[in-house]
N, C-alpha and C positions, 0 to 999 in steps of 0.2 A: 502495500499501499504506499501508495505516493506515487500521485501520478501528474502532478503540475496542474495550473489553470488557479481559479481562485477558489475561498471557503468551500462555494456551494458546488463548483464544480466537481475539488477532492470529494466531497462528501457525497454525492451524489453517487459516483461511478465507487466507492466502498459497498454504499445501497446495490447495486448491481454484480459485484462480488462476492456479497454474501446471501442475495438470491439465486445466484448461480449455484452455490454453494448446497443452498436449502433445494433446489433443483436434484441435485446430483443425488440428496438424502432421502429425497421421495421417488425417486426412478428405482431403488433397491427393496428388496423386498425386507417385510421387520426379520429383524436379527441378525440381519446383515453384518459380515465385524468393517466391514467400510462406513456403515452410518456413523459410527464411532468415532471414525477419520475428520470425516468431514466436520462433524461436531465438535471435534474439538478444534479443524481450522476456523470453522464459522465464529468459536466462541475469542478464539484469539483475536482474529478480527473485527467481531464486535467489542470488545474490550479495548483497542488499542483506539478503535473509532469513538468509541462513549466517553473514553478517558479527555481525550483529543477537542472532542464536542465540547464537556466539561468544564476544561481549562482556558476555552478562546470565543467558541461561537457564544453559549450561552451567556457569556458575560456583554457580549459585544449585542446579542437581542436585547439585555437588560438594559443597556445606553443607550441602542439607538432605537428599538419598535416599539410604539404605543403599545402599551398593556404588556410589555415587554418580560417584565418582573412575570408575571401571572404565566406568560408563556413559559420560560424559563425552570417554574418551578413545574410547570407539569410534565415537562420532559426529564428531567431531573425526575420525575414518578416514576416514570416509564423505565430511563435507565435503572433506576432500584428494582422494579419488577426482574424485565430480564434478568439484572444482574445474580438474584438470588435463582432465579428459573437455571441461570447457567451453573452455581454453583451447586445446585443438585442435581442436575444433570453429570457434570464432573464426577462423579460416584456411579455411576448409571456404567455397567454395559450394555451392548448394542441389543444382547439378547435379552434382559432385563425388560418388564413389562413393563415398568416405570419409566424407561428410556423412552418408548415409543408416545407415551403419555406426556412426559415433559419437553422430548424435540418439538412437538404437536403445538403441547401452547408456547417454546418461544419464537414459531416460525410467526403463528398467528399477532403473538405479539408485536414480533421486532416489526412485522408488514403493517399491522395497522402506526406502526410508530412510523416508521417511513411514510408511508403515505402522509400524513399528519403535517412530516416537518416536509417536505417535496410538494404539496398541496397550496401548506398554509405557511409556513413559516420562515420558510427560502425566499419566496416572492417578495413578503412584507420587507425580511430584510435586505431582500437588492435591489428595492424602491427607495429602502430608508437608509441606505449606507453607501458610502457614497465609493465608486469601482476601485481605486486603489488602496482601501482601508480593506474589501472583500481580497483583493489581492494580497497584504501585508496578513491577512489572515490565511488564508490560506497557505502561507510560508510556516505559520507559527504552526497551526493542524500536522504538516508534514513530517515538524520536527517533535513534535509531542509523542507524533506515533512514532517514533525510531525510540525513545526508550521507554514508551508508555508499559505499563504491567498485561502478560499477557492472559489471565486469568482474572477468574472474576474475587473480588475483595469486599465483600455486601458493607461493610461496615469502617470501608476506610471515606475520606474526606472529600465528598464530590463537589465544591463549592472553592474557589481561589481563597486564600494564597496558599492553605494548606495541601489542597489537592497537586497543586504545582513545587509543592514541596516533596513530599513525599513521592509520587507517582515515579519519578525516576529511579529510585531504589527500589522501591518493589519490583518494577520491572524490570531491573537485574537481573534480581532475583527468582523472575519467572523465566526470562532467558534460560539462566544455568538450569531452573530444574526441567526444563524443555528437552533442552541440549541433552540431558543426562540420560530424558526416558525415553526420549525419542519423538513425544508428543506435538503432535499436526506434520506430521512429515508422511510421506506417502510409504507406504514399506518397501 
């Protein structure tokens, strides 16, 4: 993840990549081992994406968009729900009955969140925020994704400044764990 362009283009491309992973999960039969692999890859991308949004997108929404505090708060609630589902999913094997229920719930939550962002939040931000500020936010989001955690941390702070201070450390630990376990890598 790190595509270029302004913040809206960057995050929309992330949405498409996650949807592609969801499609791969849905194309496989229940219990297939690769469903867990794709779920882990989706979780990695979703966590990095969420951390970047929380650090840069939502503060910009609060600053530039009318009623931005309420919009940002709603998005943070969505993130908290999805992150808890991902945390629960982390402990499930692909042949666990709970896996199918949780992945279905996660895909539904994320698709609803994406539709809301792309249909409501992004157009309002594009209208309210100068183009150069959107470009700068795109750069900041790309940087944040490089050091962001890759595993769900539901109790971690989701608002600046604490999220910006703690995310890189958690991200480093997560990437070491991922490298040692092979998590998120195709077999």
